[in-house]
C-alpha positions in Angstrom: 81.5 28.2 6.5 78.4 28.5 8.7 79.9 29.2 12.2 82.3 32.4 10.6 79.1 34.4 9.4 77.4 33.7 13.0 80.9 35.6 14.3 81.1 38.5 11.7 77.3 38.4 12.9 78.3 38.8 16.7 81.1 41.6 16.0 78.9 44.0 14.0 76.5 43.1 16.9 78.6 44.2 19.6 80.0 47.5 17.8 76.7 48.7 17.6 75.2 49.6 21.3 79.6 51.1 21.6 78.6 53.6 19.1 75.7 54.6 20.2 76.5 55.1 24.2 79.7 57.7 22.7 77.1 59.8 20.5 74.5 59.6 23.5 77.7 60.4 26.1 78.9 63.2 23.5 75.2 65.2 23.5 75.1 64.9 27.5 78.4 66.7 27.8 77.3 69.1 25.7 74.4 69.5 27.2 75.7 70.4 30.8 78.8 72.3 29.0 76.0 75.3 27.3 74.1 75.0 30.8 76.8 75.5 33.0 77.7 78.7 30.9 74.0 80.1 30.8 73.7 79.5 34.4 77.3 80.0 35.3 76.2 77.6 37.9 78.4 74.2 38.7 75.6 72.8 40.7 72.8 72.4 38.1 74.9 71.4 35.6 76.3 68.3 37.6 72.9 67.9 38.4 72.3 67.6 34.7 74.8 64.9 34.1 73.5 62.8 37.1 70.5 63.1 35.9 70.7 61.8 32.3 73.5 59.0 33.4 70.5 57.5 36.3 68.2 57.6 33.1 70.8 55.9 30.5 71.5 53.1 33.7 67.4 52.5 33.5 67.0 51.8 29.7 69.6 50.2 29.5 68.4 47.3 32.1 65.2 47.8 30.9 66.6 46.6 27.1 68.5 43.6 28.6 66.1 41.4 28.3 65.2 41.6 25.0 68.4 42.1 23.9 69.1 38.2 25.5 65.8 36.9 23.8 66.8 38.7 20.6 70.6 36.9 20.5 68.6 33.5 21.7 66.6 34.1 18.7 69.4 34.2 16.4 72.0 31.6 18.4 74.6 29.9 15.9 72.8 27.6 13.9 74.2 23.7 14.5 74.1 21.9 11.3 75.1 18.3 12.5 71.0 18.8 14.5 69.7 19.2 10.7 72.1 16.2 10.0 70.3 14.0 12.1 66.4 15.7 11.4 66.9 14.9 7.6 68.6 11.0 7.5 66.1 8.9 6.7 66.2 5.4 5.0 63.2 5.9 1.9 64.6 9.5 0.5 67.6 10.8 -0.1 68.1 14.5 0.7 70.4 17.5 0.5 70.8 20.9 1.2 72.0 23.8 -1.3 73.1 27.4 -0.5 72.5 29.9 -3.5 76.1 30.1 -4.1 74.7 26.2 -5.6 77.4 24.5 -2.4 76.6 21.0 -0.8 75.7 22.6 2.9 74.5 18.8 4.4 73.4 15.9 2.8 71.8 12.2 4.6 73.5 9.0 3.8 71.0 7.2 1.1 72.4 10.8 -0.5 75.8 9.7 -0.2 75.1 6.4 -1.3 73.1 6.8 -4.4 75.2 9.6 -5.9 78.5 10.1 -3.5 80.0 13.7 -1.7 81.5 14.5 -4.4 79.2 16.6 -6.0 76.0 18.9 -5.6 72.2 18.8 -6.8 71.8 19.4 -10.1 75.3 18.3 -10.5 75.0 14.8 -10.3 76.3 11.4 -12.1 73.2 11.0 -14.4 72.3 11.2 -17.5 72.5 14.0 -18.9 68.8 14.7 -19.7 67.9 14.0 -16.1 70.9 17.2 -15.3 68.6 19.4 -17.9 65.6 18.8 -15.9 67.4 19.0 -12.5 68.5 22.2 -13.5 65.4 23.8 -15.0 63.8 22.8 -11.6 66.1 24.3 -9.7 65.7 27.4 -11.5 61.8 27.3 -11.1 62.5 26.7 -7.4 64.3 29.6 -6.7 61.6 31.6 -8.6 57.9 29.7 -7.5 59.5 28.0 -4.3 59.0 24.5 -5.5 59.2 22.2 -8.3 59.9 18.3 -9.1 61.2 15.8 -12.0 59.5 12.9 -12.3 62.6 10.7 -13.9 65.9 11.3 -12.9 67.8 8.1 -14.5 71.2 7.1 -13.3 72.4 3.3 -15.0 69.1 1.2 -14.3 68.1 3.5 -11.2 65.2 5.4 -11.2 64.1 8.8 -8.9 61.2 11.7 -8.4 63.0 14.4 -7.2 61.2 17.6 -5.5 62.3 20.3 -4.9 61.6 23.8 -2.1 63.5 26.8 -1.1 64.3 27.4 2.8 65.9 29.4 5.5 65.6 32.3 7.2 66.1 34.6 4.3 65.0 31.5 1.5 68.7 31.4 0.8 68.6 27.4 0.3 67.3 24.7 -1.6 66.3 21.6 -0.2 66.1 18.6 -2.6 64.6 15.6 -1.9 64.9 12.4 -4.2 62.6 9.8 -3.8 62.9 5.8 -6.0 60.7 4.8 -8.0 60.5 0.5 -8.4 61.2 -0.7 -12.1 60.9 -3.5 -13.7 62.9 -5.1 -16.3 60.4 -6.6 -18.6 62.4 -8.1 -20.7 63.9 -10.4 -18.1 60.9 -11.0 -16.0 58.8 -11.8 -19.9 61.7 -13.9 -20.8 60.8 -15.6 -17.3 57.0 -16.2 -18.3 57.9 -17.6 -21.8 60.4 -20.1 -19.9 58.1 -20.9 -17.5 54.0 -21.8 -17.1 53.4 -19.2 -20.1 55.5 -21.0 -22.3 54.2 -24.3 -21.7 50.5 -22.9 -21.7 51.5 -21.4 -24.9 53.2 -24.2 -26.3 49.8 -26.4 -25.2 47.8 -24.7 -27.7 50.3 -24.8 -30.8 52.1 -21.5 -30.3 55.2 -21.3 -30.4 57.1 -18.0 -29.4 60.7 -16.2 -28.4 62.0 -13.4 -26.8 64.8 -11.9 -29.4 66.7 -8.7 -28.5 67.5 -6.1 -31.2 70.3 -7.9 -32.6 68.3 -10.8 -33.1 69.5 -13.2 -30.3 67.2 -15.3 -28.1 67.0 -14.5 -24.8 64.3 -17.1 -24.1 62.1 -19.6 -26.0 59.5 -22.1 -24.8 59.7 -25.8 -26.0 57.9 -26.2 -29.1 59.8 -23.7 -30.5 62.9 -25.6 -29.5 61.5 -28.7 -30.6 59.9 -27.0 -34.3 63.1 -25.2 -34.7 66.2 -28.2 -33.7 63.9 -31.0 -33.1 64.8 -31.8 -29.4 62.1 -29.8 -27.0 65.1 -29.5 -24.3 67.3 -27.7 -26.8 68.9 -24.4 -24.5 68.8 -21.6 -27.2 69.8 -18.9 -25.4 72.5 -16.3 -27.1 71.2 -18.2 -30.6 70.2 -16.0 -33.8 66.8 -16.0 -34.1 66.6 -15.7 -38.0 69.0 -18.3 -38.2 65.7 -20.8 -38.0 63.5 -19.6 -40.3 63.6 -19.3 -43.8 61.2 -17.9 -47.0 59.9 -18.5 -50.0 59.1 -16.9 -52.7 55.4 -16.8 -51.8 56.8 -14.8 -48.6 55.6 -17.5 -46.6 58.1 -18.6 -43.5 59.1 -21.8 -42.6 61.6 -23.4 -40.1 64.7 -23.7 -41.6 65.3 -28.1 -40.1 61.5 -28.6 -41.3 61.7 -26.5 -45.0 58.5 -26.9 -46.8 57.5 -30.2 -45.2 56.7 -28.6 -42.4 53.6 -26.3 -42.1 54.4 -22.7 -42.6 54.3 -20.3 -39.7 53.3 -16.4 -39.8 54.9 -14.1 -37.4 53.3 -11.9 -34.3 55.9 -9.4 -33.3 55.2 -8.0 -29.9 57.8 -4.6 -29.1 58.4 -5.3 -25.2 58.4 -1.8 -24.3 57.9 0.3 -20.7 53.7 1.7 -21.3 54.7 3.9 -19.5 56.7 6.0 -21.5 59.9 6.6 -19.5 63.0 6.4 -21.2 64.9 2.7 -21.0 68.5 3.4 -20.8 69.4 -0.3 -21.0 69.0 -1.6 -24.6 67.6 -4.8 -24.0 64.4 -3.1 -22.7 63.7 -2.8 -26.5 63.8 -6.5 -27.3 60.7 -8.2 -28.8 58.3 -10.8 -27.9 57.5 -13.5 -31.4 54.3 -15.9 -31.6 54.7 -18.2 -33.9 51.0 -19.4 -35.2 50.7 -21.9 -38.1 49.3 -20.9 -41.2 47.1 -23.3 -42.1 43.9 -22.6 -40.6 44.6 -24.0 -37.6 46.6 -23.6 -34.0 48.9 -26.5 -33.6 48.2 -30.0 -34.0 43.9 -31.0 -34.4 41.6 -29.8 -32.2 44.1 -27.7 -30.7 42.1 -25.6 -28.2 39.2 -26.8 -28.9 38.1 -27.8 -25.5 39.0 -25.1 -24.2 36.9 -22.6 -26.4 34.1 -25.4 -25.9 34.4 -24.9 -22.3 33.9 -21.2 -22.8 31.0 -21.7 -25.2 29.0 -23.8 -23.6 28.6 -21.4 -20.6 27.4 -18.5 -23.0 23.0 -18.4 -23.1 23.9 -18.3 -27.1 22.8 -21.4 -28.8 26.7 -21.7 -30.5 28.1 -24.4 -32.6 31.3 -24.8 -34.7 31.8 -27.1 -37.9 35.3 -28.1 -39.5 35.4 -27.4 -43.4 34.1 -30.4 -44.2 30.7 -29.1 -42.5 30.8 -31.6 -39.3 30.1 -30.1 -35.8 33.1 -30.7 -33.9 30.7 -29.5 -31.0 27.6 -27.4 -29.8 26.5 -26.1 -26.5 23.4 -27.0 -25.1 21.3 -23.3 -25.6 22.5 -24.7 -29.0 21.0 -27.9 -28.5 17.5 -26.9 -27.1 17.1 -23.8 -29.9 17.8 -26.6 -32.4 14.5 -28.6 -30.5 17.8 -31.6 -30.5 16.6 -33.6 -27.5 19.7 -35.9 -27.5 22.5 -34.2 -25.3 25.0 -35.4 -28.3 24.5 -33.1 -31.7 23.9 -34.7 -34.7 27.0 -35.4 -37.4 26.1 -32.1 -39.4 23.7 -28.7 -39.7 21.7 -30.3 -41.8 20.7 -32.7 -39.8 18.8 -30.5 -37.8 16.3 -29.1 -40.6 14.0 -30.3 -43.2 14.6 -32.1 -46.1 13.9 -29.1 -48.3 16.7 -26.8 -46.6 19.7 -29.4 -46.3 21.2 -28.6 -49.8 21.2 -25.2 -48.7 22.4 -25.3 -45.2 25.0 -27.4 -46.0 26.2 -25.6 -49.4 26.2 -22.2 -46.8 28.7 -24.5 -44.8 31.0 -24.9 -47.2 31.2 -21.4 -48.5 31.6 -19.9 -45.7 34.7 -22.8 -44.1 36.8 -22.4 -47.6 36.2 -18.6 -48.3 37.4 -15.5 -46.7 36.4 -14.8 -42.9 32.7 -13.5 -43.1 29.4 -13.8 -41.9 25.9 -14.0 -42.6 22.5 -15.2 -42.2 20.1 -18.4 -44.0 16.6 -18.9 -42.8 15.7 -22.9 -42.4 13.1 -24.4 -41.1 13.9 -26.8 -38.4 12.7 -30.5 -37.7 11.7 -29.5 -34.5 9.1 -26.9 -35.7 9.0 -26.9 -39.7 6.2 -24.4 -40.1 8.9 -21.7 -38.1 11.4 -20.3 -40.1 14.6 -19.3 -38.2 17.4 -17.4 -38.8 20.8 -19.1 -38.6 23.7 -17.1 -38.1 27.5 -18.5 -40.0 30.4 -17.0 -39.3 34.0 -18.3 -40.9 37.1 -18.4 -38.2 40.3 -19.0 -38.4 43.1 -19.9 -36.0 41.2 -22.7 -33.9 42.1 -25.9 -35.4 40.0 -27.4 -37.1 36.7 -25.3 -36.2 36.0 -23.1 -39.5 32.5 -21.7 -39.2 30.7 -20.8 -36.2 27.2 -21.0 -36.0 24.5 -19.2 -34.3 20.6 -20.0 -33.1 19.1 -17.9 -31.1 17.1 -20.0 -28.4 13.2 -18.8 -29.3 11.3 -21.2 -27.2 10.8 -18.6 -24.1 9.8 -15.8 -26.5 7.7 -19.3 -28.7 5.9 -19.6 -25.1 5.1 -15.6 -24.6 4.1 -15.4 -28.1 1.3 -18.4 -27.4 0.3 -17.1 -23.9 -0.2 -13.8 -25.8 -2.6 -15.0 -28.6 -4.1 -17.5 -25.7 -4.4 -14.1 -24.0 -5.8 -12.3 -27.3 -8.1 -15.0 -27.9 -9.2 -15.0 -24.6 -10.3 -11.5 -24.6 -11.3 -11.7 -27.9 -14.3 -14.7 -26.7 -14.8 -12.7 -23.4 -16.1 -9.7 -25.1 -18.4 -11.7 -27.4 -19.3 -13.9 -24.4 -20.4 -10.7 -22.6 -22.0 -9.3 -25.8 -24.4 -12.4 -26.4 -24.6 -12.4 -22.4 -26.1 -8.7 -22.8 -28.5 -9.1 -25.6 -30.1 -12.6 -24.4 -30.1 -11.3 -21.5 -32.7 -8.5 -22.7 -34.9 -11.7 -24.6 -34.6 -13.5 -21.2 -36.4 -10.4 -19.3 -38.8 -10.1 -21.8 -39.7 -13.7 -21.3 -39.4 -14.0 -17.8 -41.5 -10.9 -16.9 -44.5 -11.9 -19.6 -44.2 -15.3 -17.7 -44.8 -13.1 -14.0 -48.2 -10.9 -15.6 -49.6 -14.3 -17.5 -48.8 -16.5 -13.7 -51.0 -14.0 -11.5 -53.7 -14.4 -14.0 -53.3 -17.8 -13.4 -53.4 -19.7 -10.1 -52.0 -23.1 -9.3 -54.2 -26.1 -10.9 -55.0 -24.2 -14.3 -54.0 -26.0 -17.3 -51.4 -23.0 -18.3 -50.1 -23.0 -15.0 -47.6 -25.5 -14.8 -46.7 -25.2 -18.5 -45.9 -21.5 -17.7 -44.0 -22.0 -14.5 -41.8 -24.8 -17.1 -41.1 -21.5 -19.3 -39.9 -19.4 -16.3 -38.2 -22.1 -15.0 -36.2 -23.3 -18.6 -35.6 -19.0 -18.7 -34.3 -19.1 -15.6 -31.4 -21.9 -16.6 -30.6 -19.9 -19.1 -30.3 -16.6 -17.5 -28.0 -19.0 -15.0 -26.1 -19.9 -18.3 -25.1 -16.2 -19.4 -24.1 -15.8 -15.7 -21.3 -18.4 -16.7 -20.8 -16.1 -20.2 -20.6 -12.9 -18.0 -18.6 -14.2 -15.1 -16.2 -16.0 -18.0 -15.8 -12.7 -19.2 -15.3 -10.8 -15.9 -18.5 -8.6 -16.9 -21.5 -10.0 -13.8 -22.0 -7.7 -11.0 -20.8 -9.1 -8.1 -22.3 -7.8 -4.5 -18.6 -7.2 -2.3 -18.5 -7.6 1.4 -16.2 -7.9 3.9 -15.9 -11.8 4.8 -13.9 -15.1 6.3 -13.6 -17.6 4.0 -14.7 -20.2 6.4 -18.2 -19.0 7.1 -18.7 -19.2 3.2 -17.1 -22.8 3.4 -19.5 -23.8 6.4 -22.7 -21.9 4.1 -21.8 -24.4 1.5 -20.8 -27.5 3.3 -23.7 -29.1 3.7 -25.2 -28.3 0.2 -21.4 -30.0 -1.2 -21.9 -33.0 0.8 -25.4 -34.0 -0.9 -23.7 -33.0 -3.9 -20.3 -35.4 -4.0 -22.8 -37.8 -2.4 -21.7 -40.5 0.4 -19.1 -42.5 -1.4 -16.5 -39.3 -1.2 -15.3 -38.1 2.2 -15.6 -33.8 2.7 -12.1 -33.2 4.5 -12.5 -29.2 5.8 -9.4 -27.9 7.6 -8.4 -24.2 8.2 -6.0 -21.6 9.5 -6.1 -20.1 12.5 -5.7 -15.6 12.2 -6.8 -15.9 8.6 -7.8 -12.0 6.9 -10.5 -10.8 5.7 -11.4 -10.4 2.0 -13.5 -8.2 -0.1 -15.4 -10.5 -2.3 -18.8 -11.3 -3.1 -20.1 -14.4 -1.0 -22.7 -15.9 -3.6 -20.1 -16.1 -6.3 -17.7 -18.0 -4.0 -20.1 -20.6 -3.3 -20.8 -20.8 -6.9 -16.7 -20.7 -7.5 -16.8 -24.1 -4.3 -19.7 -25.8 -6.1 -18.0 -26.0 -9.6 -14.8 -26.8 -8.2 -16.6 -30.0 -5.8 -18.2 -30.6 -9.2 -15.2 -31.5 -10.9 -14.2 -33.2 -8.2 -17.0 -35.7 -7.7 -16.9 -36.2 -11.8 -13.0 -37.0 -11.5 -13.1 -39.2 -8.1 -15.9 -40.9 -9.8 -14.2 -41.8 -13.1 -11.2 -43.3 -11.2 -13.1 -45.5 -9.1 -15.1 -46.6 -12.5 -11.8 -47.6 -14.0 -10.4 -49.4 -11.5 -13.3 -50.8 -10.0 -12.5 -49.5 -6.5 -15.0 -50.1 -3.7 -13.6 -47.3 -1.9 -14.6 -43.6 -2.2 -12.6 -40.4 -2.4 -11.4 -37.6 -0.8 -12.4 -34.0 -1.3 -10.5 -31.4 0.8 -11.0 -27.9 1.5 -8.7 -25.7 3.4 -8.0 -22.5 4.3 -4.6 -21.4 4.4 -2.9 -18.2 6.0 -0.2 -16.7 3.5 1.9 -14.0 4.3 4.2 -11.5 2.3 7.0 -13.6 3.3 5.8 -16.7 2.7 4.8 -15.4 -1.1 8.6 -13.9 -1.2 9.6 -17.5 -0.8 7.2 -18.9 -3.3 9.5 -16.9 -6.2 5.9 -16.8 -8.6 6.0 -14.3 -11.4 2.3 -14.3 -11.5 1.1 -13.4 -7.6 2.1 -10.0 -6.5 4.1 -9.9 -2.9 1.4 -9.7 0.0 -0.7 -11.2 2.8 -3.3 -13.5 1.1 -5.9 -15.8 2.4 -5.8 -19.0 0.3 -8.8 -21.4 -0.3 -7.6 -25.4 -1.7 -9.1 -27.1 -3.2 -7.7 -30.7 -3.6 -9.0 -34.0 -4.4 -8.1 -37.8 -5.7 -9.3 -38.1 -8.7 -8.1 -39.4 -12.0 -5.6 -35.9 -12.4 -5.0 -33.6 -15.4 -2.7 -34.3 -18.3 0.2 -32.4 -18.1 -0.8 -31.1 -21.6 -4.1 -29.7 -20.7 -4.0 -28.4 -17.5 -2.3 -25.2 -19.7 -5.9 -25.3 -21.6 -8.4 -25.8 -18.2 -9.8 -22.5 -18.2 -10.2 -22.0 -21.8 -14.2 -21.9 -22.3 -15.8 -24.3 -23.9 -12.5 -26.4 -23.3 -14.1 -29.9 -21.3 -11.8 -33.3 -20.5 -15.0 -34.6 -20.3 -17.1 -37.2 -22.3 -19.4 -35.6 -25.2 -22.2 -34.2 -23.9 -21.4 -34.5 -20.1 -19.9 -30.7 -19.6 -20.5 -27.4 -21.4 -17.0 -26.4 -20.6 -17.6 -23.7 -18.9 -17.0 -24.3 -15.6 -13.3 -23.5 -15.2 -13.5 -20.8 -17.2 -16.5 -18.9 -14.8 -14.5 -19.7 -11.7 -11.1 -18.3 -13.6 -13.3 -14.9 -14.0 -14.9 -14.8 -10.8 -11.5 -14.7 -9.1 -9.9 -12.4 -10.9 -12.8 -9.8 -10.9 -12.6 -10.1 -7.5 -8.9 -9.5 -7.6 -7.5 -13.3 -6.7 -5.2 -15.6 -8.2 -6.0 -19.2 -8.9 -3.6 -22.0 -10.1 -3.6 -25.3 -10.9 -1.3 -28.4 -10.4 -2.4 -32.2 -11.1 -0.5 -35.6 -11.2 -1.9 -38.0 -12.9 -3.3 -40.7 -11.1 -3.0 -39.1 -8.1 -4.5 -35.3 -7.2 -5.6 -31.8 -8.7 -5.1 -29.1 -6.3 -6.7 -25.8 -7.0 -5.3 -22.6 -4.8 -7.1 -19.3 -5.1 -5.0 -16.8 -3.3 -7.4 -13.5 -2.5 -5.7 -10.3 -1.3 -6.1 -9.9 2.7 -8.4 -6.7 3.0 -8.3 -4.3 6.0 -11.1 -2.1 6.2 -9.4 1.7 6.9 -11.5 4.4 8.6 -12.5 6.9 5.8 -14.1 3.3 4.3 -16.4 3.4 7.7 -17.1 6.4 7.5 -18.2 6.7 4.0 -20.6 3.8 4.6 -22.1 5.9 7.9 -22.5 9.5 5.4 -24.2 7.4 2.7 -26.8 5.5 5.1 -27.5 8.4 6.6 -29.7 9.9 4.0 -31.3 6.6 2.5 -33.0 6.7 6.6 -34.7 10.3 6.3 -35.7 10.0 2.7 -37.3 6.3 4.0 -39.3 8.2 6.8 -40.5 10.8 3.8 -41.0 8.3 1.0 -45.4 7.4 1.2 -45.4 5.4 -1.6 -46.4 5.3 -5.6 -44.8 8.5 -8.2 -43.7 9.2 -11.4 -40.6 7.2 -13.3 -39.6 7.8 -16.7 -39.0 4.5 -18.2 -36.1 4.3 -21.0 -35.4 1.5 -22.7 -34.7 0.6 -26.2 -35.6 -3.0 -26.3 -39.5 -2.7 -26.8 -40.3 -6.3 -25.5 -38.7 -5.1 -21.8 -40.2 -1.5 -22.1 -43.5 -3.0 -22.6 -42.9 -5.5 -19.8 -41.2 -3.2 -17.9 -44.1 -0.7 -18.1 -47.0 -3.5 -17.1 -44.9 -4.4 -14.4 -44.9 -0.9 -12.6 -47.7 0.4 -13.4 -49.6 -2.7 -11.8 -47.7 -1.3 -8.7 -49.6 1.7 -8.8 -46.6 3.7 -10.6 -47.5 6.5 -12.9 -45.0 5.6 -15.9 -43.7 7.9 -18.8 -41.6 5.6 -21.9 -39.0 6.4 -24.0 -37.0 4.5 -26.8 -34.0 6.0 -26.2 -32.1 8.4 -24.6 -33.2 11.9 -27.1 -36.8 10.9 -26.3 -36.3 10.7 -22.1 -34.4 14.3 -22.7 -36.7 15.6 -24.5 -39.5 14.0 -21.8 -37.6 16.1 -18.9 -37.3 19.1 -20.9 -41.1 19.2 -21.9 -41.3 20.1 -18.3 -42.0 16.8 -16.9 -42.0 16.1 -13.1 -40.0 12.6 -11.9 -39.3 10.8 -9.1 -37.0 8.4 -10.6 -35.6 7.9 -14.1 -35.3 4.4 -15.1 -33.4 3.4 -18.0 -31.1 1.1 -20.0 -27.6 1.5 -20.1 -26.1 0.4 -24.0 -28.9 2.2 -26.3 -28.4 3.4 -29.9 -27.9 7.5 -30.4 -27.6 8.6 -27.2 -27.2 6.1 -24.6 -28.1 5.7 -21.0 -24.9 7.7 -19.0 -25.1 10.3 -21.7 -28.8 11.1 -20.9 -28.2 11.1 -17.3 -25.4 13.4 -17.5 -27.5 16.2 -19.7 -30.5 15.7 -16.8 -28.3 16.4 -14.0 -27.6 19.5 -15.6 -31.0 20.3 -15.3 -32.4 18.7 -11.6 -29.3 17.3 -9.8 -31.3 15.5 -7.3 -33.2 13.4 -9.3 -32.1 9.7 -8.9 -31.5 7.1 -12.0 -31.5 3.0 -12.0 -29.8 1.9 -14.6 -30.3 -1.7 -16.4 -28.3 -3.7 -17.7 -26.8 -7.6 -18.1 -23.1 -5.7 -17.4 -21.5 -6.0 -14.0 -22.4 -3.0 -11.7 -18.8 -2.6 -10.8 -17.7 -1.7 -14.3 -20.5 0.4 -15.2 -19.9 2.9 -12.1 -16.2 3.3 -12.8 -17.7 4.4 -16.8 -20.5 5.8 -15.3 -19.6 7.7 -12.3 -23.1 9.8 -11.3 -23.7 10.2 -7.7 -26.9 8.6 -6.8 -26.7 5.8 -9.5 -28.6 2.2 -8.7 -28.5 -0.9 -10.7 -30.7 -3.9 -11.6 -29.1 -6.6 -13.1 -30.9 -8.3 -16.0 -32.4 -10.6 -16.4 -34.8 -9.8 -13.5 -38.7 -10.7 -12.8 -41.7 -8.3 -12.6 -41.4 -8.3 -8.9 -37.4 -7.6 -8.6 -37.9 -4.3 -10.9 -40.6 -3.3 -8.9 -38.8 -3.8 -5.0 -36.0 -2.3 -7.2 -37.9 1.1 -7.6 -39.3 0.6 -4.4 -35.9 0.5 -2.7 -34.7 3.5 -4.9 -37.3 5.5 -4.0 -37.1 4.8 -0.3 -33.8 5.9 -0.2 -32.0 2.2 0.0 
């Protein structure tokens, strides 16, 4: 058919040039005749004809290659080459023309559909033929089309159609096979294999049944219940014949009659989830699961080991009881939440609660076990923690053998621990605020006592009858001042003078004092790491930390030696350690942030601290020493100093062996801005130091009469002109009246208008006037709160000499 079309096209092409040449020749002859008639000369007419012939020959030569190329472009097609090109092993391909005739097809197309029919009229089901016809019309119209499901017997293809050819006169059909599964056959294999045996182990009988009610496959438990022999082959047997029902519509096995347990049928249709139409009737079969309908699955405790293994891995506290309220199992989280120390649960849940709640819990378990499946909560008090009621959740369950009630108890041990820690932190904060307030007020009293002692000592000389008494009063006042410093350290409100330093230098400064303090029987061992980072802290306060820890270590070692009667001595170790960020990361501490630290470790081999006490050692007024031998402020002071310095402290101990305190201070790296700021701050001070020549006018603002009187007398004795004010408002009035002052010395906390508020008002009038604040609170805390430039600080309590030196230092620009 293709060759015939090619011949006709060739003949038509050959006739067209001959006709054109005849027309052209006639035109030339007519023109020559006309020329001869007009001119009357045959030679001119002959020359015209000859010239036209030459031109025609030239045109012929020029047109011949183009005609040859065109002939080559439209060469006659060879369909054997097309057959070879479409030959594939993964798809069937066919080509049809506009008349619907089959032009060619590959081997797979012939194998699947034969050679007697062309698509869409293939030996397939009627819906598929209709789908292909619709796709063919769409392909002629749009150029491409497809059909997702072409069904023939048990086979399935996907068809793709595209328009092709020079004149788009052909359709190319591609059929791709779609993998299909016989779900019924597969399910029957599973039921007769491992899946069926697994279901049987859990007490579930199962069978695959055709729409006609014939058994395709069944597991051994179904065969056992239906025939009494687990090895019976039930293929082809009537499924319904093995079952019967009573007037209550309960279903029994026919062989067992009512002597056996009733069963509940679960019907699962075996259908293709993709929704493709099934031709095989067997594909509409069903899977039946038969479950005992007496609250259990198979035999007693069938499946409970697997359920227990699953629930034991959950972080929730879960337990299960039978209908009589006996505990079948309980996971570790449940026992831990209930405070049950043994790994074996008690016989009944009521054994976990106090006597008053036993009856209510037992009734609740019985009610949930016998009634319809439901869930609820009951409040009980556990024997392990009778003061805190907990909520026990109960849920009735069915189909888990003996399991009837599921109990859930939240493990609140971590929550309780956090609550205790929050309560402890709140208590510590409240005590700290109280301690800070008491220390502040007490410092005012001590300032007055120490100040008056200094004033009296100026009128007495050593040897006078009152001199020693006054010195004793002042000494006891200083002891009281050290006690207030401990209170402020605990409340993190003491004044720190931080410096950039190396911890080995601090240890070296205090080592000689420590040796005298711990005595000759205790050996002091000091070791340092290399390449320690700088820290920023108050060296005096760090020495106080070392002294407090050394005193505790000495007492612990001494007590141990006295109890044991040993003649040897103890060992106190002071160690500095380099701790990198990777070391902190390896510690996996939830408290210590990741970073570089320099650690100070203090360790002794004393009697140690009991596990129940180590969590309380940093509390104020807690002591392990005998009554009258300790104030309970030593370690709380250490804790306050370390925390206010930005560090962290940890305690470890083992009774009878050792106690170790590890202090982590962050490594400090001074930057260029910090150095430049220090240099800039030093320049104006030097200039002021050169300009000051002594004396000056001072405004003293203090609400405590005794402190104000002492400070006034102390400054007046130094030659200063002092104007006093009882509060901030009086001080502001003194400035407003035109008073000229060189310095304002003021308390911080005062009634009506406090010191910072007064300072801001005065600075609006006199921007360059310096301030010296007196307070028992921490300087750093006050600087953050006040944030006023050219502000200086004097800690209470102070002596007459200290306030005079502080005023002179400010006036000199120090």
